[in-house]
mmCIF file as Biopython writes it, N, C-alpha, C and O atoms, coordinates in Angstrom:
data_model
#
loop_
_atom_site.group_PDB
_atom_site.id
_atom_site.type_symbol
_atom_site.label_atom_id
_atom_site.label_alt_id
_atom_site.label_comp_id
_atom_site.label_asym_id
_atom_site.label_entity_id
_atom_site.label_seq_id
_atom_site.pdbx_PDB_ins_code
_atom_site.Cartn_x
_atom_site.Cartn_y
_atom_site.Cartn_z
_atom_site.occupancy
_atom_site.B_iso_or_equiv
_atom_site.auth_seq_id
_atom_site.auth_asym_id
_atom_site.pdbx_PDB_model_num
ATOM 1   N N  . MET A ? 1  ? 7.453  9.511   -11.724 1.0 0.0 1  A 1 
ATOM 2   C CA . MET A ? 1  ? 8.254  10.076  -11.023 1.0 0.0 1  A 1 
ATOM 3   C C  . MET A ? 1  ? 7.260  11.565  -11.502 1.0 0.0 1  A 1 
ATOM 4   O O  . MET A ? 1  ? 6.962  11.896  -12.650 1.0 0.0 1  A 1 
ATOM 5   N N  . LYS A ? 2  ? 6.867  12.340  -10.075 1.0 0.0 2  A 1 
ATOM 6   C CA . LYS A ? 2  ? 6.316  13.251  -10.209 1.0 0.0 2  A 1 
ATOM 7   C C  . LYS A ? 2  ? 7.495  14.922  -10.943 1.0 0.0 2  A 1 
ATOM 8   O O  . LYS A ? 2  ? 8.596  15.379  -10.636 1.0 0.0 2  A 1 
ATOM 9   N N  . LYS A ? 3  ? 6.881  15.132  -11.533 1.0 0.0 3  A 1 
ATOM 10  C CA . LYS A ? 3  ? 7.324  16.624  -11.867 1.0 0.0 3  A 1 
ATOM 11  C C  . LYS A ? 3  ? 8.418  17.658  -11.013 1.0 0.0 3  A 1 
ATOM 12  O O  . LYS A ? 3  ? 9.544  18.152  -11.082 1.0 0.0 3  A 1 
ATOM 13  N N  . SER A ? 4  ? 7.498  17.605  -10.374 1.0 0.0 4  A 1 
ATOM 14  C CA . SER A ? 4  ? 8.075  18.299  -8.551  1.0 0.0 4  A 1 
ATOM 15  C C  . SER A ? 4  ? 9.890  17.586  -8.238  1.0 0.0 4  A 1 
ATOM 16  O O  . SER A ? 4  ? 11.043 18.016  -8.233  1.0 0.0 4  A 1 
ATOM 17  N N  . ALA A ? 5  ? 9.155  16.260  -8.009  1.0 0.0 5  A 1 
ATOM 18  C CA . ALA A ? 5  ? 10.528 15.771  -7.658  1.0 0.0 5  A 1 
ATOM 19  C C  . ALA A ? 5  ? 11.522 15.190  -8.426  1.0 0.0 5  A 1 
ATOM 20  O O  . ALA A ? 5  ? 12.369 14.379  -8.052  1.0 0.0 5  A 1 
ATOM 21  N N  . LYS A ? 6  ? 11.317 15.782  -9.804  1.0 0.0 6  A 1 
ATOM 22  C CA . LYS A ? 6  ? 12.862 15.669  -10.960 1.0 0.0 6  A 1 
ATOM 23  C C  . LYS A ? 6  ? 13.163 17.316  -11.393 1.0 0.0 6  A 1 
ATOM 24  O O  . LYS A ? 6  ? 13.877 17.491  -12.381 1.0 0.0 6  A 1 
ATOM 25  N N  . THR A ? 7  ? 12.592 18.596  -10.619 1.0 0.0 7  A 1 
ATOM 26  C CA . THR A ? 7  ? 12.844 19.382  -10.466 1.0 0.0 7  A 1 
ATOM 27  C C  . THR A ? 7  ? 13.920 19.591  -9.415  1.0 0.0 7  A 1 
ATOM 28  O O  . THR A ? 7  ? 14.996 20.181  -9.502  1.0 0.0 7  A 1 
ATOM 29  N N  . ASP A ? 8  ? 13.167 18.750  -8.070  1.0 0.0 8  A 1 
ATOM 30  C CA . ASP A ? 8  ? 13.957 19.158  -6.952  1.0 0.0 8  A 1 
ATOM 31  C C  . ASP A ? 8  ? 15.427 17.944  -7.466  1.0 0.0 8  A 1 
ATOM 32  O O  . ASP A ? 8  ? 16.541 18.169  -6.994  1.0 0.0 8  A 1 
ATOM 33  N N  . LEU A ? 9  ? 15.308 17.267  -8.008  1.0 0.0 9  A 1 
ATOM 34  C CA . LEU A ? 9  ? 16.906 16.237  -8.569  1.0 0.0 9  A 1 
ATOM 35  C C  . LEU A ? 9  ? 17.333 17.091  -9.305  1.0 0.0 9  A 1 
ATOM 36  O O  . LEU A ? 9  ? 18.310 17.572  -8.731  1.0 0.0 9  A 1 
ATOM 37  N N  . ARG A ? 10 ? 17.143 17.699  -10.493 1.0 0.0 10 A 1 
ATOM 38  C CA . ARG A ? 10 ? 17.564 18.608  -10.905 1.0 0.0 10 A 1 
ATOM 39  C C  . ARG A ? 10 ? 18.572 19.612  -9.910  1.0 0.0 10 A 1 
ATOM 40  O O  . ARG A ? 10 ? 19.795 19.583  -9.776  1.0 0.0 10 A 1 
ATOM 41  N N  . ALA A ? 11 ? 17.355 20.663  -9.162  1.0 0.0 11 A 1 
ATOM 42  C CA . ALA A ? 11 ? 18.330 21.260  -8.022  1.0 0.0 11 A 1 
ATOM 43  C C  . ALA A ? 11 ? 19.478 21.230  -7.279  1.0 0.0 11 A 1 
ATOM 44  O O  . ALA A ? 11 ? 20.006 22.272  -6.890  1.0 0.0 11 A 1 
ATOM 45  N N  . LYS A ? 12 ? 20.134 19.610  -6.926  1.0 0.0 12 A 1 
ATOM 46  C CA . LYS A ? 12 ? 20.716 19.000  -6.168  1.0 0.0 12 A 1 
ATOM 47  C C  . LYS A ? 12 ? 22.186 19.105  -7.144  1.0 0.0 12 A 1 
ATOM 48  O O  . LYS A ? 12 ? 21.958 18.695  -8.282  1.0 0.0 12 A 1 
ATOM 49  N N  . SER A ? 13 ? 23.361 19.477  -6.980  1.0 0.0 13 A 1 
ATOM 50  C CA . SER A ? 13 ? 24.517 19.782  -6.824  1.0 0.0 13 A 1 
ATOM 51  C C  . SER A ? 13 ? 24.915 17.309  -7.302  1.0 0.0 13 A 1 
ATOM 52  O O  . SER A ? 13 ? 24.551 16.238  -6.816  1.0 0.0 13 A 1 
ATOM 53  N N  . ALA A ? 14 ? 26.027 17.907  -8.747  1.0 0.0 14 A 1 
ATOM 54  C CA . ALA A ? 14 ? 25.870 16.345  -8.828  1.0 0.0 14 A 1 
ATOM 55  C C  . ALA A ? 14 ? 26.460 15.702  -7.850  1.0 0.0 14 A 1 
ATOM 56  O O  . ALA A ? 14 ? 26.292 14.491  -7.712  1.0 0.0 14 A 1 
ATOM 57  N N  . GLU A ? 15 ? 27.405 16.580  -6.851  1.0 0.0 15 A 1 
ATOM 58  C CA . GLU A ? 15 ? 28.095 15.544  -5.555  1.0 0.0 15 A 1 
ATOM 59  C C  . GLU A ? 15 ? 26.623 15.336  -4.095  1.0 0.0 15 A 1 
ATOM 60  O O  . GLU A ? 15 ? 27.106 14.799  -3.098  1.0 0.0 15 A 1 
ATOM 61  N N  . ASP A ? 16 ? 25.124 15.672  -3.939  1.0 0.0 16 A 1 
ATOM 62  C CA . ASP A ? 16 ? 24.700 14.969  -2.996  1.0 0.0 16 A 1 
ATOM 63  C C  . ASP A ? 16 ? 23.918 14.405  -4.030  1.0 0.0 16 A 1 
ATOM 64  O O  . ASP A ? 16 ? 23.062 13.880  -3.318  1.0 0.0 16 A 1 
ATOM 65  N N  . MET A ? 17 ? 23.585 14.129  -5.179  1.0 0.0 17 A 1 
ATOM 66  C CA . MET A ? 17 ? 23.339 13.205  -5.623  1.0 0.0 17 A 1 
ATOM 67  C C  . MET A ? 17 ? 24.259 12.016  -6.323  1.0 0.0 17 A 1 
ATOM 68  O O  . MET A ? 17 ? 23.623 11.321  -7.115  1.0 0.0 17 A 1 
ATOM 69  N N  . ALA A ? 18 ? 25.197 11.787  -6.211  1.0 0.0 18 A 1 
ATOM 70  C CA . ALA A ? 18 ? 26.675 10.738  -6.159  1.0 0.0 18 A 1 
ATOM 71  C C  . ALA A ? 18 ? 26.126 10.693  -4.766  1.0 0.0 18 A 1 
ATOM 72  O O  . ALA A ? 18 ? 26.144 9.490   -4.508  1.0 0.0 18 A 1 
ATOM 73  N N  . ALA A ? 19 ? 25.487 11.536  -3.370  1.0 0.0 19 A 1 
ATOM 74  C CA . ALA A ? 19 ? 26.117 10.457  -2.461  1.0 0.0 19 A 1 
ATOM 75  C C  . ALA A ? 19 ? 25.025 10.137  -2.406  1.0 0.0 19 A 1 
ATOM 76  O O  . ALA A ? 19 ? 24.992 8.943   -2.702  1.0 0.0 19 A 1 
ATOM 77  N N  . GLU A ? 20 ? 23.998 10.522  -2.182  1.0 0.0 20 A 1 
ATOM 78  C CA . GLU A ? 20 ? 22.679 10.200  -2.822  1.0 0.0 20 A 1 
ATOM 79  C C  . GLU A ? 20 ? 22.077 8.637   -3.412  1.0 0.0 20 A 1 
ATOM 80  O O  . GLU A ? 20 ? 21.120 7.922   -3.115  1.0 0.0 20 A 1 
ATOM 81  N N  . ALA A ? 21 ? 23.285 8.554   -4.474  1.0 0.0 21 A 1 
ATOM 82  C CA . ALA A ? 21 ? 23.370 6.692   -5.208  1.0 0.0 21 A 1 
ATOM 83  C C  . ALA A ? 21 ? 23.767 5.762   -4.200  1.0 0.0 21 A 1 
ATOM 84  O O  . ALA A ? 21 ? 23.148 4.750   -3.871  1.0 0.0 21 A 1 
ATOM 85  N N  . LYS A ? 22 ? 24.966 6.229   -3.683  1.0 0.0 22 A 1 
ATOM 86  C CA . LYS A ? 22 ? 25.757 5.861   -3.020  1.0 0.0 22 A 1 
ATOM 87  C C  . LYS A ? 22 ? 25.048 4.970   -1.794  1.0 0.0 22 A 1 
ATOM 88  O O  . LYS A ? 22 ? 25.299 3.811   -1.462  1.0 0.0 22 A 1 
ATOM 89  N N  . THR A ? 23 ? 24.203 5.784   -1.308  1.0 0.0 23 A 1 
ATOM 90  C CA . THR A ? 23 ? 23.488 5.461   -0.250  1.0 0.0 23 A 1 
ATOM 91  C C  . THR A ? 23 ? 22.437 4.204   -0.805  1.0 0.0 23 A 1 
ATOM 92  O O  . THR A ? 23 ? 22.384 3.154   -0.165  1.0 0.0 23 A 1 
ATOM 93  N N  . LEU A ? 24 ? 21.654 4.390   -1.982  1.0 0.0 24 A 1 
ATOM 94  C CA . LEU A ? 24 ? 21.221 3.857   -2.024  1.0 0.0 24 A 1 
ATOM 95  C C  . LEU A ? 24 ? 21.410 2.471   -2.596  1.0 0.0 24 A 1 
ATOM 96  O O  . LEU A ? 24 ? 20.697 1.469   -2.651  1.0 0.0 24 A 1 
ATOM 97  N N  . ARG A ? 25 ? 22.679 2.789   -3.017  1.0 0.0 25 A 1 
ATOM 98  C CA . ARG A ? 25 ? 23.834 1.262   -3.540  1.0 0.0 25 A 1 
ATOM 99  C C  . ARG A ? 25 ? 23.210 0.588   -2.008  1.0 0.0 25 A 1 
ATOM 100 O O  . ARG A ? 25 ? 22.137 -0.004  -1.896  1.0 0.0 25 A 1 
ATOM 101 N N  . GLY A ? 26 ? 24.479 0.938   -0.592  1.0 0.0 26 A 1 
ATOM 102 C CA . GLY A ? 26 ? 23.957 0.351   0.137   1.0 0.0 26 A 1 
ATOM 103 C C  . GLY A ? 26 ? 22.833 -0.556  0.805   1.0 0.0 26 A 1 
ATOM 104 O O  . GLY A ? 26 ? 22.815 -1.586  1.479   1.0 0.0 26 A 1 
ATOM 105 N N  . GLU A ? 27 ? 21.576 0.656   0.099   1.0 0.0 27 A 1 
ATOM 106 C CA . GLU A ? 27 ? 20.601 -0.132  0.858   1.0 0.0 27 A 1 
ATOM 107 C C  . GLU A ? 27 ? 20.470 -1.415  -0.018  1.0 0.0 27 A 1 
ATOM 108 O O  . GLU A ? 27 ? 20.577 -2.555  0.434   1.0 0.0 27 A 1 
ATOM 109 N N  . LEU A ? 28 ? 20.164 -1.022  -1.656  1.0 0.0 28 A 1 
ATOM 110 C CA . LEU A ? 28 ? 20.553 -2.392  -2.283  1.0 0.0 28 A 1 
ATOM 111 C C  . LEU A ? 28 ? 21.183 -3.560  -2.008  1.0 0.0 28 A 1 
ATOM 112 O O  . LEU A ? 28 ? 20.677 -4.656  -2.251  1.0 0.0 28 A 1 
ATOM 113 N N  . LEU A ? 29 ? 22.686 -3.342  -1.317  1.0 0.0 29 A 1 
ATOM 114 C CA . LEU A ? 29 ? 23.283 -4.269  -0.910  1.0 0.0 29 A 1 
ATOM 115 C C  . LEU A ? 29 ? 22.693 -4.375  0.200   1.0 0.0 29 A 1 
ATOM 116 O O  . LEU A ? 29 ? 22.907 -5.584  0.291   1.0 0.0 29 A 1 
ATOM 117 N N  . LYS A ? 30 ? 22.253 -4.194  0.924   1.0 0.0 30 A 1 
ATOM 118 C CA . LYS A ? 30 ? 21.948 -5.083  2.666   1.0 0.0 30 A 1 
ATOM 119 C C  . LYS A ? 30 ? 20.659 -6.343  2.597   1.0 0.0 30 A 1 
ATOM 120 O O  . LYS A ? 30 ? 20.441 -7.402  3.186   1.0 0.0 30 A 1 
ATOM 121 N N  . SER A ? 31 ? 19.865 -5.389  1.327   1.0 0.0 31 A 1 
ATOM 122 C CA . SER A ? 31 ? 18.407 -6.172  0.680   1.0 0.0 31 A 1 
ATOM 123 C C  . SER A ? 31 ? 19.072 -7.622  0.037   1.0 0.0 31 A 1 
ATOM 124 O O  . SER A ? 31 ? 18.890 -8.811  0.300   1.0 0.0 31 A 1 
ATOM 125 N N  . ARG A ? 32 ? 19.919 -6.906  -0.922  1.0 0.0 32 A 1 
ATOM 126 C CA . ARG A ? 32 ? 20.010 -7.724  -1.204  1.0 0.0 32 A 1 
ATOM 127 C C  . ARG A ? 32 ? 20.873 -10.118 -0.613  1.0 0.0 32 A 1 
ATOM 128 O O  . ARG A ? 32 ? 20.957 -11.260 -1.064  1.0 0.0 32 A 1 
ATOM 129 N N  . PHE A ? 33 ? 21.310 -8.961  1.016   1.0 0.0 33 A 1 
ATOM 130 C CA . PHE A ? 33 ? 21.931 -9.703  1.893   1.0 0.0 33 A 1 
ATOM 131 C C  . PHE A ? 33 ? 20.770 -10.723 2.175   1.0 0.0 33 A 1 
ATOM 132 O O  . PHE A ? 33 ? 20.972 -11.868 1.771   1.0 0.0 33 A 1 
ATOM 133 N N  . SER A ? 34 ? 19.388 -10.423 2.917   1.0 0.0 34 A 1 
ATOM 134 C CA . SER A ? 34 ? 18.956 -10.068 3.866   1.0 0.0 34 A 1 
ATOM 135 C C  . SER A ? 34 ? 17.767 -10.848 2.944   1.0 0.0 34 A 1 
ATOM 136 O O  . SER A ? 34 ? 16.970 -11.547 3.571   1.0 0.0 34 A 1 
ATOM 137 N N  . ALA A ? 35 ? 17.677 -10.783 2.002   1.0 0.0 35 A 1 
ATOM 138 C CA . ALA A ? 35 ? 17.347 -11.958 1.382   1.0 0.0 35 A 1 
ATOM 139 C C  . ALA A ? 35 ? 17.723 -12.892 0.870   1.0 0.0 35 A 1 
ATOM 140 O O  . ALA A ? 35 ? 16.860 -13.649 0.427   1.0 0.0 35 A 1 
ATOM 141 N N  . SER A ? 36 ? 18.900 -13.193 0.729   1.0 0.0 36 A 1 
ATOM 142 C CA . SER A ? 36 ? 19.895 -14.028 0.757   1.0 0.0 36 A 1 
ATOM 143 C C  . SER A ? 36 ? 20.088 -15.107 2.185   1.0 0.0 36 A 1 
ATOM 144 O O  . SER A ? 36 ? 19.475 -16.175 2.173   1.0 0.0 36 A 1 
ATOM 145 N N  . THR A ? 37 ? 20.540 -14.921 2.799   1.0 0.0 37 A 1 
ATOM 146 C CA . THR A ? 37 ? 20.499 -15.117 4.307   1.0 0.0 37 A 1 
ATOM 147 C C  . THR A ? 37 ? 18.945 -15.377 5.241   1.0 0.0 37 A 1 
ATOM 148 O O  . THR A ? 37 ? 18.343 -16.379 5.625   1.0 0.0 37 A 1 
ATOM 149 N N  . GLU A ? 38 ? 18.741 -14.051 5.332   1.0 0.0 38 A 1 
ATOM 150 C CA . GLU A ? 38 ? 17.011 -14.199 6.082   1.0 0.0 38 A 1 
ATOM 151 C C  . GLU A ? 38 ? 15.849 -15.571 5.309   1.0 0.0 38 A 1 
ATOM 152 O O  . GLU A ? 38 ? 15.293 -16.477 5.930   1.0 0.0 38 A 1 
ATOM 153 N N  . GLY A ? 39 ? 15.747 -15.147 3.081   1.0 0.0 39 A 1 
ATOM 154 C CA . GLY A ? 39 ? 14.837 -15.777 2.647   1.0 0.0 39 A 1 
ATOM 155 C C  . GLY A ? 39 ? 13.979 -14.543 3.028   1.0 0.0 39 A 1 
ATOM 156 O O  . GLY A ? 39 ? 12.944 -15.136 2.725   1.0 0.0 39 A 1 
ATOM 157 N N  . LYS A ? 40 ? 13.608 -13.549 3.361   1.0 0.0 40 A 1 
ATOM 158 C CA . LYS A ? 40 ? 13.394 -11.917 3.153   1.0 0.0 40 A 1 
ATOM 159 C C  . LYS A ? 40 ? 12.961 -12.278 1.495   1.0 0.0 40 A 1 
ATOM 160 O O  . LYS A ? 40 ? 13.627 -12.951 0.708   1.0 0.0 40 A 1 
ATOM 161 N N  . THR A ? 41 ? 11.578 -11.580 1.229   1.0 0.0 41 A 1 
ATOM 162 C CA . THR A ? 41 ? 11.447 -11.539 -0.404  1.0 0.0 41 A 1 
ATOM 163 C C  . THR A ? 41 ? 12.134 -10.106 -0.220  1.0 0.0 41 A 1 
ATOM 164 O O  . THR A ? 41 ? 12.447 -9.605  0.860   1.0 0.0 41 A 1 
ATOM 165 N N  . ILE A ? 42 ? 12.330 -9.471  -1.659  1.0 0.0 42 A 1 
ATOM 166 C CA . ILE A ? 42 ? 13.145 -7.603  -2.278  1.0 0.0 42 A 1 
ATOM 167 C C  . ILE A ? 42 ? 12.082 -7.040  -1.902  1.0 0.0 42 A 1 
ATOM 168 O O  . ILE A ? 42 ? 11.676 -6.730  -0.781  1.0 0.0 42 A 1 
ATOM 169 N N  . GLY A ? 43 ? 11.261 -6.825  -3.860  1.0 0.0 43 A 1 
ATOM 170 C CA . GLY A ? 43 ? 9.674  -6.696  -3.729  1.0 0.0 43 A 1 
ATOM 171 C C  . GLY A ? 43 ? 9.948  -5.424  -4.009  1.0 0.0 43 A 1 
ATOM 172 O O  . GLY A ? 43 ? 11.101 -5.008  -3.896  1.0 0.0 43 A 1 
ATOM 173 N N  . ILE A ? 44 ? 9.058  -4.730  -4.364  1.0 0.0 44 A 1 
ATOM 174 C CA . ILE A ? 44 ? 8.692  -3.552  -5.398  1.0 0.0 44 A 1 
ATOM 175 C C  . ILE A ? 44 ? 10.172 -2.284  -4.716  1.0 0.0 44 A 1 
ATOM 176 O O  . ILE A ? 44 ? 10.833 -1.500  -5.398  1.0 0.0 44 A 1 
ATOM 177 N N  . LYS A ? 45 ? 10.260 -2.531  -3.220  1.0 0.0 45 A 1 
ATOM 178 C CA . LYS A ? 45 ? 11.139 -1.352  -3.222  1.0 0.0 45 A 1 
ATOM 179 C C  . LYS A ? 45 ? 12.764 -1.539  -3.650  1.0 0.0 45 A 1 
ATOM 180 O O  . LYS A ? 45 ? 13.570 -0.619  -3.792  1.0 0.0 45 A 1 
ATOM 181 N N  . TYR A ? 46 ? 13.019 -2.964  -3.816  1.0 0.0 46 A 1 
ATOM 182 C CA . TYR A ? 46 ? 14.653 -2.985  -5.195  1.0 0.0 46 A 1 
ATOM 183 C C  . TYR A ? 46 ? 14.251 -2.087  -6.294  1.0 0.0 46 A 1 
ATOM 184 O O  . TYR A ? 46 ? 15.038 -1.265  -6.761  1.0 0.0 46 A 1 
ATOM 185 N N  . ARG A ? 47 ? 13.081 -2.223  -6.703  1.0 0.0 47 A 1 
ATOM 186 C CA . ARG A ? 47 ? 13.207 -2.020  -8.245  1.0 0.0 47 A 1 
ATOM 187 C C  . ARG A ? 47 ? 13.356 -0.605  -8.757  1.0 0.0 47 A 1 
ATOM 188 O O  . ARG A ? 47 ? 13.838 -0.056  -9.747  1.0 0.0 47 A 1 
ATOM 189 N N  . VAL A ? 48 ? 12.296 -0.015  -6.879  1.0 0.0 48 A 1 
ATOM 190 C CA . VAL A ? 48 ? 12.131 1.784   -7.097  1.0 0.0 48 A 1 
ATOM 191 C C  . VAL A ? 48 ? 13.292 1.946   -6.779  1.0 0.0 48 A 1 
ATOM 192 O O  . VAL A ? 48 ? 13.469 2.942   -7.481  1.0 0.0 48 A 1 
ATOM 193 N N  . ALA A ? 49 ? 14.535 1.748   -6.151  1.0 0.0 49 A 1 
ATOM 194 C CA . ALA A ? 49 ? 15.788 2.451   -5.836  1.0 0.0 49 A 1 
ATOM 195 C C  . ALA A ? 49 ? 16.827 1.727   -7.453  1.0 0.0 49 A 1 
ATOM 196 O O  . ALA A ? 49 ? 17.505 2.439   -8.194  1.0 0.0 49 A 1 
ATOM 197 N N  . ARG A ? 50 ? 16.689 0.596   -7.564  1.0 0.0 50 A 1 
ATOM 198 C CA . ARG A ? 50 ? 17.650 1.176   -8.780  1.0 0.0 50 A 1 
ATOM 199 C C  . ARG A ? 50 ? 16.715 1.658   -9.737  1.0 0.0 50 A 1 
ATOM 200 O O  . ARG A ? 50 ? 16.217 0.596   -10.111 1.0 0.0 50 A 1 
ATOM 201 N N  . ARG A ? 51 ? 16.097 2.638   -10.439 1.0 0.0 51 A 1 
ATOM 202 C CA . ARG A ? 51 ? 15.128 3.050   -10.775 1.0 0.0 51 A 1 
ATOM 203 C C  . ARG A ? 51 ? 15.794 4.649   -10.838 1.0 0.0 51 A 1 
ATOM 204 O O  . ARG A ? 51 ? 16.085 5.408   -11.762 1.0 0.0 51 A 1 
ATOM 205 N N  . GLN A ? 52 ? 15.896 4.757   -8.713  1.0 0.0 52 A 1 
ATOM 206 C CA . GLN A ? 52 ? 16.052 6.229   -8.385  1.0 0.0 52 A 1 
ATOM 207 C C  . GLN A ? 52 ? 17.792 6.009   -9.134  1.0 0.0 52 A 1 
ATOM 208 O O  . GLN A ? 52 ? 18.286 6.748   -9.986  1.0 0.0 52 A 1 
ATOM 209 N N  . ILE A ? 53 ? 18.344 4.971   -8.600  1.0 0.0 53 A 1 
ATOM 210 C CA . ILE A ? 53 ? 20.120 5.107   -9.365  1.0 0.0 53 A 1 
ATOM 211 C C  . ILE A ? 53 ? 20.474 5.357   -10.163 1.0 0.0 53 A 1 
ATOM 212 O O  . ILE A ? 53 ? 21.658 5.628   -10.362 1.0 0.0 53 A 1 
ATOM 213 N N  . ALA A ? 54 ? 19.478 5.372   -11.059 1.0 0.0 54 A 1 
ATOM 214 C CA . ALA A ? 54 ? 19.811 5.333   -12.711 1.0 0.0 54 A 1 
ATOM 215 C C  . ALA A ? 54 ? 19.596 6.657   -13.099 1.0 0.0 54 A 1 
ATOM 216 O O  . ALA A ? 54 ? 20.266 7.251   -13.943 1.0 0.0 54 A 1 
ATOM 217 N N  . ARG A ? 55 ? 18.382 7.243   -12.292 1.0 0.0 55 A 1 
ATOM 218 C CA . ARG A ? 55 ? 17.925 8.625   -12.742 1.0 0.0 55 A 1 
ATOM 219 C C  . ARG A ? 55 ? 18.910 9.452   -12.002 1.0 0.0 55 A 1 
ATOM 220 O O  . ARG A ? 55 ? 18.772 10.653  -12.235 1.0 0.0 55 A 1 
ATOM 221 N N  . LEU A ? 56 ? 19.932 9.132   -11.120 1.0 0.0 56 A 1 
ATOM 222 C CA . LEU A ? 56 ? 20.917 10.300  -9.885  1.0 0.0 56 A 1 
ATOM 223 C C  . LEU A ? 56 ? 21.482 10.174  -10.767 1.0 0.0 56 A 1 
ATOM 224 O O  . LEU A ? 56 ? 22.020 11.243  -11.051 1.0 0.0 56 A 1 
ATOM 225 N N  . GLU A ? 57 ? 21.943 8.613   -12.168 1.0 0.0 57 A 1 
ATOM 226 C CA . GLU A ? 57 ? 23.097 8.960   -12.102 1.0 0.0 57 A 1 
ATOM 227 C C  . GLU A ? 57 ? 23.304 9.565   -14.028 1.0 0.0 57 A 1 
ATOM 228 O O  . GLU A ? 57 ? 24.369 9.915   -14.537 1.0 0.0 57 A 1 
ATOM 229 N N  . THR A ? 58 ? 21.983 9.514   -14.698 1.0 0.0 58 A 1 
ATOM 230 C CA . THR A ? 58 ? 22.183 10.495  -15.475 1.0 0.0 58 A 1 
ATOM 231 C C  . THR A ? 58 ? 21.783 12.026  -15.550 1.0 0.0 58 A 1 
ATOM 232 O O  . THR A ? 58 ? 21.990 12.739  -16.532 1.0 0.0 58 A 1 
ATOM 233 N N  . LEU A ? 59 ? 21.341 12.319  -14.685 1.0 0.0 59 A 1 
ATOM 234 C CA . LEU A ? 59 ? 21.736 13.858  -14.036 1.0 0.0 59 A 1 
ATOM 235 C C  . LEU A ? 59 ? 22.622 13.491  -13.627 1.0 0.0 59 A 1 
ATOM 236 O O  . LEU A ? 59 ? 22.573 12.316  -13.990 1.0 0.0 59 A 1 
ATOM 237 N N  . ILE A ? 60 ? 23.394 13.586  -13.155 1.0 0.0 60 A 1 
ATOM 238 C CA . ILE A ? 60 ? 24.891 12.883  -12.979 1.0 0.0 60 A 1 
ATOM 239 C C  . ILE A ? 60 ? 25.674 13.474  -14.105 1.0 0.0 60 A 1 
ATOM 240 O O  . ILE A ? 60 ? 26.576 14.308  -14.175 1.0 0.0 60 A 1 
ATOM 241 N N  . THR A ? 61 ? 25.129 12.878  -14.805 1.0 0.0 61 A 1 
ATOM 242 C CA . THR A ? 61 ? 26.479 12.815  -16.659 1.0 0.0 61 A 1 
ATOM 243 C C  . THR A ? 61 ? 25.517 13.600  -17.177 1.0 0.0 61 A 1 
ATOM 244 O O  . THR A ? 61 ? 25.688 13.323  -18.364 1.0 0.0 61 A 1 
ATOM 245 N N  . GLU A ? 62 ? 23.939 14.979  -17.159 1.0 0.0 62 A 1 
ATOM 246 C CA . GLU A ? 62 ? 24.216 15.274  -18.041 1.0 0.0 62 A 1 
ATOM 247 C C  . GLU A ? 62 ? 24.708 16.497  -16.919 1.0 0.0 62 A 1 
ATOM 248 O O  . GLU A ? 62 ? 25.520 17.114  -17.608 1.0 0.0 62 A 1 
ATOM 249 N N  . LYS A ? 63 ? 24.686 16.906  -16.131 1.0 0.0 63 A 1 
ATOM 250 C CA . LYS A ? 63 ? 25.251 17.966  -15.164 1.0 0.0 63 A 1 
ATOM 251 C C  . LYS A ? 63 ? 26.730 17.475  -15.309 1.0 0.0 63 A 1 
ATOM 252 O O  . LYS A ? 63 ? 27.371 18.517  -15.449 1.0 0.0 63 A 1 
ATOM 253 N N  . ALA A ? 64 ? 27.510 16.525  -15.343 1.0 0.0 64 A 1 
ATOM 254 C CA . ALA A ? 64 ? 28.550 16.486  -16.280 1.0 0.0 64 A 1 
ATOM 255 C C  . ALA A ? 64 ? 29.349 17.009  -17.687 1.0 0.0 64 A 1 
ATOM 256 O O  . ALA A ? 64 ? 30.511 17.256  -18.012 1.0 0.0 64 A 1 
ATOM 257 N N  . ALA A ? 65 ? 28.388 17.019  -18.139 1.0 0.0 65 A 1 
ATOM 258 C CA . ALA A ? 65 ? 28.756 17.064  -19.834 1.0 0.0 65 A 1 
ATOM 259 C C  . ALA A ? 65 ? 28.436 18.272  -20.288 1.0 0.0 65 A 1 
ATOM 260 O O  . ALA A ? 65 ? 28.932 18.673  -21.341 1.0 0.0 65 A 1 
ATOM 261 N N  . ALA A ? 66 ? 27.409 19.168  -19.440 1.0 0.0 66 A 1 
ATOM 262 C CA . ALA A ? 66 ? 26.536 20.696  -19.568 1.0 0.0 66 A 1 
ATOM 263 C C  . ALA A ? 66 ? 27.836 21.637  -18.544 1.0 0.0 66 A 1 
ATOM 264 O O  . ALA A ? 66 ? 27.356 22.742  -18.295 1.0 0.0 66 A 1 
ATOM 265 N N  . VAL A ? 67 ? 29.127 21.510  -17.986 1.0 0.0 67 A 1 
ATOM 266 C CA . VAL A ? 67 ? 30.121 21.812  -17.489 1.0 0.0 67 A 1 
ATOM 267 C C  . VAL A ? 67 ? 30.899 21.626  -18.080 1.0 0.0 67 A 1 
ATOM 268 O O  . VAL A ? 67 ? 31.622 22.620  -18.014 1.0 0.0 67 A 1 
ATOM 269 N N  . ALA A ? 68 ? 31.644 20.352  -19.222 1.0 0.0 68 A 1 
ATOM 270 C CA . ALA A ? 68 ? 32.192 20.440  -20.263 1.0 0.0 68 A 1 
ATOM 271 C C  . ALA A ? 68 ? 31.925 20.937  -21.188 1.0 0.0 68 A 1 
ATOM 272 O O  . ALA A ? 68 ? 32.925 21.435  -21.704 1.0 0.0 68 A 1 
ATOM 273 N N  . ALA A ? 69 ? 30.492 21.191  -22.084 1.0 0.0 69 A 1 
ATOM 274 C CA . ALA A ? 69 ? 30.399 22.610  -23.026 1.0 0.0 69 A 1 
ATOM 275 C C  . ALA A ? 69 ? 30.863 23.871  -22.737 1.0 0.0 69 A 1 
ATOM 276 O O  . ALA A ? 69 ? 31.483 24.640  -23.472 1.0 0.0 69 A 1 
ATOM 277 N N  . LYS A ? 70 ? 30.423 24.044  -21.334 1.0 0.0 70 A 1 
ATOM 278 C CA . LYS A ? 70 ? 30.463 25.300  -20.884 1.0 0.0 70 A 1 
ATOM 279 C C  . LYS A ? 70 ? 32.156 25.825  -21.160 1.0 0.0 70 A 1 
ATOM 280 O O  . LYS A ? 70 ? 32.626 26.788  -21.766 1.0 0.0 70 A 1 
ATOM 281 N N  . LYS A ? 71 ? 32.784 24.672  -20.391 1.0 0.0 71 A 1 
ATOM 282 C CA . LYS A ? 71 ? 34.306 25.216  -20.374 1.0 0.0 71 A 1 
ATOM 283 C C  . LYS A ? 71 ? 34.777 25.021  -22.144 1.0 0.0 71 A 1 
ATOM 284 O O  . LYS A ? 71 ? 35.683 25.729  -22.584 1.0 0.0 71 A 1 
ATOM 285 N N  . ALA A ? 72 ? 34.093 24.049  -23.011 1.0 0.0 72 A 1 
ATOM 286 C CA . ALA A ? 72 ? 35.078 24.137  -24.424 1.0 0.0 72 A 1 
ATOM 287 C C  . ALA A ? 72 ? 34.252 25.544  -25.244 1.0 0.0 72 A 1 
ATOM 288 O O  . ALA A ? 72 ? 34.660 25.950  -26.332 1.0 0.0 72 A 1 
#
């Protein structure tokens, strides 16, 4: 992932990142269903989506920790 894409993610709010992660999870669910029912292969998009979700969750956790540190 390019540095500019990472900085774009860091600029988003935690709610926006959570919404994007939820959307990606929905897409993964649909792809799993289509793979099992229609026999379609999931491919590299599945791996990319899982990694993007992990990035988003990591950034959400970092933002939550930063807010908690400011309060303490």
